The first five atom37 places (N, CA, C, CB, O) and aatype in JSON, in Angstrom:
{
  "aatype": [12, 0, 19, 14, 11, 11, 11, 16, 15, 11, 15, 11, 1, 15, 12, 1, 1, 0, 16, 17, 11, 1, 11, 0, 6, 11, 5, 0, 5, 1, 0, 10, 15, 10, 7, 11, 15, 9, 10, 16, 7, 1, 0, 11, 7, 13, 18, 18, 14, 6, 2, 15, 3, 3, 6, 3, 6, 3, 6],
  "atom_mask": [
    [1, 1, 1, 1, 1],
    [1, 1, 1, 1, 1],
    [1, 1, 1, 1, 1],
    [1, 1, 1, 1, 1],
    [1, 1, 1, 1, 1],
    [1, 1, 1, 1, 1],
    [1, 1, 1, 1, 1],
    [1, 1, 1, 1, 1],
    [1, 1, 1, 1, 1],
    [1, 1, 1, 1, 1],
    [1, 1, 1, 1, 1],
    [1, 1, 1, 1, 1],
    [1, 1, 1, 1, 1],
    [1, 1, 1, 1, 1],
    [1, 1, 1, 1, 1],
    [1, 1, 1, 1, 1],
    [1, 1, 1, 1, 1],
    [1, 1, 1, 1, 1],
    [1, 1, 1, 1, 1],
    [1, 1, 1, 1, 1],
    [1, 1, 1, 1, 1],
    [1, 1, 1, 1, 1],
    [1, 1, 1, 1, 1],
    [1, 1, 1, 1, 1],
    [1, 1, 1, 1, 1],
    [1, 1, 1, 1, 1],
    [1, 1, 1, 1, 1],
    [1, 1, 1, 1, 1],
    [1, 1, 1, 1, 1],
    [1, 1, 1, 1, 1],
    [1, 1, 1, 1, 1],
    [1, 1, 1, 1, 1],
    [1, 1, 1, 1, 1],
    [1, 1, 1, 1, 1],
    [1, 1, 1, 0, 1],
    [1, 1, 1, 1, 1],
    [1, 1, 1, 1, 1],
    [1, 1, 1, 1, 1],
    [1, 1, 1, 1, 1],
    [1, 1, 1, 1, 1],
    [1, 1, 1, 0, 1],
    [1, 1, 1, 1, 1],
    [1, 1, 1, 1, 1],
    [1, 1, 1, 1, 1],
    [1, 1, 1, 0, 1],
    [1, 1, 1, 1, 1],
    [1, 1, 1, 1, 1],
    [1, 1, 1, 1, 1],
    [1, 1, 1, 1, 1],
    [1, 1, 1, 1, 1],
    [1, 1, 1, 1, 1],
    [1, 1, 1, 1, 1],
    [1, 1, 1, 1, 1],
    [1, 1, 1, 1, 1],
    [1, 1, 1, 1, 1],
    [1, 1, 1, 1, 1],
    [1, 1, 1, 1, 1],
    [1, 1, 1, 1, 1],
    [1, 1, 1, 1, 1]
  ],
  "atom_positions": [
    [[192.2, 60.89, 107.77], [191.82, 60.91, 109.16], [190.47, 61.62, 109.3], [192.91, 61.61, 110.01], [190.2, 62.61, 108.62]],
    [[189.62, 61.12, 110.19], [188.28, 61.68, 110.38], [188.34, 63.02, 111.1], [187.39, 60.7, 111.16], [189.08, 63.19, 112.07]],
    [[187.56, 63.95, 110.6], [187.51, 65.28, 111.2], [186.08, 65.56, 111.61], [188.04, 66.38, 110.21], [185.17, 65.32, 110.81]],
    [[185.84, 66.06, 112.83], [184.47, 66.36, 113.25], [183.86, 67.49, 112.41], [184.44, 66.73, 114.74], [184.54, 68.45, 112.05]],
    [[182.59, 67.35, 112.13], [181.91, 68.36, 111.32], [181.56, 69.57, 112.19], [180.63, 67.77, 110.67], [181.39, 69.45, 113.4]],
    [[181.46, 70.72, 111.54], [181.09, 71.93, 112.27], [179.6, 71.92, 112.55], [181.49, 73.19, 111.48], [178.81, 71.35, 111.8]],
    [[179.23, 72.57, 113.64], [177.83, 72.65, 114.01], [177.1, 73.62, 113.07], [177.67, 73.1, 115.49], [177.63, 74.68, 112.75]],
    [[175.89, 73.25, 112.64], [175.09, 74.11, 111.79], [174.47, 75.22, 112.65], [173.99, 73.3, 111.05], [173.93, 74.95, 113.73]],
    [[174.55, 76.43, 112.18], [174.03, 77.55, 112.95], [172.49, 77.51, 112.97], [174.52, 78.89, 112.36], [171.86, 76.89, 112.12]],
    [[171.92, 78.2, 113.97], [170.47, 78.23, 114.1], [169.81, 78.91, 112.9], [170.07, 78.95, 115.39], [168.72, 78.51, 112.48]],
    [[170.48, 79.93, 112.36], [169.88, 80.64, 111.23], [169.84, 79.75, 109.99], [170.66, 81.93, 110.93], [168.84, 79.76, 109.27]],
    [[170.91, 78.99, 109.74], [170.9, 78.1, 108.57], [169.84, 77.02, 108.74], [172.28, 77.45, 108.37], [169.14, 76.67, 107.8]],
    [[169.75, 76.49, 109.95], [168.75, 75.45, 110.22], [167.35, 75.99, 110.03], [168.92, 74.89, 111.64], [166.5, 75.32, 109.43]],
    [[167.08, 77.19, 110.52], [165.74, 77.76, 110.39], [165.42, 78.1, 108.94], [165.59, 79.0, 111.27], [164.27, 77.98, 108.52]],
    [[166.43, 78.54, 108.17], [166.2, 78.81, 106.75], [165.83, 77.53, 106.02], [167.44, 79.46, 106.11], [164.92, 77.53, 105.19]],
    [[166.54, 76.44, 106.33], [166.24, 75.17, 105.68], [164.84, 74.69, 106.02], [167.26, 74.11, 106.08], [164.09, 74.24, 105.15]],
    [[164.48, 74.8, 107.29], [163.15, 74.37, 107.71], [162.06, 75.23, 107.07], [163.03, 74.43, 109.23], [161.01, 74.72, 106.67]],
    [[162.31, 76.54, 106.97], [161.32, 77.44, 106.36], [161.1, 77.08, 104.9], [161.77, 78.9, 106.49], [159.97, 77.09, 104.41]],
    [[162.18, 76.75, 104.19], [162.07, 76.35, 102.79], [161.26, 75.07, 102.67], [163.46, 76.15, 102.16], [160.39, 74.96, 101.8]],
    [[161.54, 74.11, 103.54], [160.83, 72.84, 103.52], [159.35, 73.04, 103.79], [161.43, 71.88, 104.54], [158.5, 72.46, 103.11]],
    [[159.03, 73.88, 104.78], [157.63, 74.12, 105.1], [156.92, 74.88, 103.99], [157.51, 74.9, 106.41], [155.74, 74.64, 103.72]],
    [[157.63, 75.8, 103.32], [157.05, 76.56, 102.22], [156.69, 75.63, 101.07], [158.01, 77.65, 101.74], [155.64, 75.77, 100.44]],
    [[157.58, 74.66, 100.79], [157.3, 73.69, 99.72], [156.08, 72.85, 100.07], [158.52, 72.79, 99.48], [155.23, 72.59, 99.21]],
    [[156.0, 72.41, 101.33], [154.87, 71.58, 101.75], [153.57, 72.37, 101.65], [155.08, 71.07, 103.19], [152.54, 71.82, 101.23]],
    [[153.6, 73.63, 102.04], [152.4, 74.46, 101.97], [151.96, 74.66, 100.52], [152.65, 75.81, 102.64], [150.76, 74.67, 100.23]],
    [[152.92, 74.82, 99.62], [152.6, 75.0, 98.2], [151.97, 73.74, 97.62], [153.87, 75.38, 97.41], [151.0, 73.82, 96.86]],
    [[152.51, 72.57, 97.98], [151.95, 71.3, 97.5], [150.54, 71.08, 98.04], [152.86, 70.13, 97.9], [149.67, 70.59, 97.33]],
    [[150.32, 71.45, 99.3], [148.99, 71.3, 99.89], [147.99, 72.2, 99.17], [149.03, 71.63, 101.38], [146.85, 71.8, 98.94]],
    [[148.42, 73.4, 98.83], [147.54, 74.33, 98.1], [147.2, 73.79, 96.72], [148.21, 75.71, 97.98], [146.06, 73.9, 96.27]],
    [[148.2, 73.19, 96.05], [147.95, 72.6, 94.73], [146.97, 71.44, 94.82], [149.27, 72.12, 94.1], [146.07, 71.31, 93.99]],
    [[147.15, 70.61, 95.84], [146.25, 69.46, 96.01], [144.82, 69.91, 96.28], [146.73, 68.55, 97.15], [143.86, 69.35, 95.74]],
    [[144.67, 70.94, 97.11], [143.34, 71.47, 97.4], [142.7, 72.06, 96.15], [143.42, 72.53, 98.5], [141.52, 71.86, 95.9]],
    [[143.5, 72.78, 95.37], [142.99, 73.38, 94.14], [142.56, 72.3, 93.15], [144.05, 74.28, 93.51], [141.53, 72.43, 92.49]],
    [[143.37, 71.24, 93.03], [143.03, 70.15, 92.13], [141.75, 69.46, 92.58], [144.18, 69.15, 92.04], [140.89, 69.13, 91.76]],
    [[141.62, 69.24, 93.88], [140.41, 68.61, 94.41], [139.17, 69.44, 94.12], [0.0, 0.0, 0.0], [138.12, 68.9, 93.76]],
    [[139.3, 70.75, 94.28], [138.16, 71.63, 94.01], [137.8, 71.61, 92.53], [138.47, 73.07, 94.44], [136.62, 71.59, 92.17]],
    [[138.82, 71.6, 91.66], [138.52, 71.6, 90.22], [137.9, 70.29, 89.79], [139.79, 71.87, 89.42], [137.07, 70.27, 88.88]],
    [[138.28, 69.18, 90.41], [137.67, 67.89, 90.09], [136.2, 67.89, 90.52], [138.44, 66.73, 90.79], [135.34, 67.41, 89.78]],
    [[135.93, 68.41, 91.7], [134.55, 68.44, 92.19], [133.64, 69.32, 91.33], [134.51, 68.92, 93.63], [132.47, 69.01, 91.14]],
    [[134.2, 70.41, 90.82], [133.39, 71.3, 89.98], [133.35, 70.85, 88.53], [133.92, 72.71, 90.07], [132.55, 71.36, 87.75]],
    [[134.21, 69.9, 88.16], [134.24, 69.4, 86.8], [135.09, 70.22, 85.85], [0.0, 0.0, 0.0], [134.95, 70.09, 84.63]],
    [[135.96, 71.06, 86.38], [136.79, 71.92, 85.53], [138.19, 71.37, 85.32], [136.87, 73.29, 86.13], [139.01, 72.02, 84.68]],
    [[138.49, 70.2, 85.86], [139.84, 69.64, 85.74], [140.12, 69.27, 84.29], [140.0, 68.4, 86.66], [139.35, 68.53, 83.67]],
    [[141.21, 69.77, 83.74], [141.56, 69.51, 82.34], [142.69, 68.49, 82.2], [141.97, 70.81, 81.66], [142.65, 67.66, 81.3]],
    [[143.69, 68.55, 83.08], [144.86, 67.72, 82.91], [144.96, 66.59, 83.91], [0.0, 0.0, 0.0], [146.05, 66.09, 84.17]],
    [[143.85, 66.17, 84.47], [143.87, 65.12, 85.48], [142.86, 64.06, 85.09], [143.57, 65.68, 86.9], [141.68, 64.36, 84.89]],
    [[143.31, 62.83, 84.97], [142.43, 61.73, 84.56], [142.24, 60.77, 85.72], [143.0, 61.0, 83.32], [143.2, 60.41, 86.4]],
    [[141.02, 60.34, 85.93], [140.72, 59.38, 86.97], [139.51, 58.56, 86.53], [140.45, 60.08, 88.33], [138.68, 59.04, 85.76]],
    [[139.41, 57.32, 87.01], [138.26, 56.49, 86.61], [136.98, 57.0, 87.25], [138.5, 55.01, 87.01], [136.87, 57.06, 88.48]],
    [[136.02, 57.36, 86.43], [134.77, 57.91, 86.95], [133.8, 56.82, 87.39], [134.11, 58.79, 85.9], [133.03, 57.02, 88.33]],
    [[133.82, 55.66, 86.72], [132.84, 54.61, 86.99], [133.41, 53.49, 87.85], [132.34, 54.04, 85.69], [132.92, 52.37, 87.79]],
    [[134.41, 53.76, 88.65], [135.01, 52.7, 89.46], [134.05, 52.23, 90.55], [136.32, 53.19, 90.1], [134.09, 51.06, 90.94]],
    [[133.18, 53.12, 91.05], [132.19, 52.73, 92.08], [131.15, 51.78, 91.5], [131.5, 53.97, 92.66], [130.7, 50.87, 92.19]],
    [[130.77, 52.0, 90.23], [129.77, 51.15, 89.6], [130.29, 49.72, 89.42], [129.36, 51.73, 88.25], [129.54, 48.76, 89.55]],
    [[131.56, 49.59, 89.11], [132.14, 48.26, 88.91], [132.2, 47.49, 90.22], [133.56, 48.37, 88.3], [132.03, 46.27, 90.23]],
    [[132.45, 48.19, 91.33], [132.54, 47.52, 92.62], [131.18, 46.98, 93.05], [133.08, 48.48, 93.68], [131.11, 45.95, 93.72]],
    [[130.1, 47.65, 92.68], [128.77, 47.22, 93.06], [128.35, 45.94, 92.32], [127.76, 48.34, 92.78], [127.59, 45.14, 92.85]],
    [[128.84, 45.76, 91.09], [128.48, 44.59, 90.32], [129.1, 43.32, 90.86], [128.89, 44.77, 88.9], [128.52, 42.25, 90.72]],
    [[130.25, 43.43, 91.48], [130.95, 42.22, 91.97], [130.39, 41.68, 93.23], [132.38, 42.5, 92.19], [130.88, 40.68, 93.74]]
  ]
}
C-alpha cells in the first residue's frame, strides 16, 4: 500500500543546496584556472587543436 513521504526539513534542504552550490563553485574555479593556464601556455595535461583556425581559413 502506498504511504505518503515525509516532508524534507528546511535545514536538510539548505544543506543539500549548499553542497550543490559548493561543487558548482569549485568546478567554475577549475575551469577558470585551466583557461588561464592555457592562455599563458602552462597547461600540461590538456590537449586541444592549436591550428584549427588555420584550417578553417583554407576552406
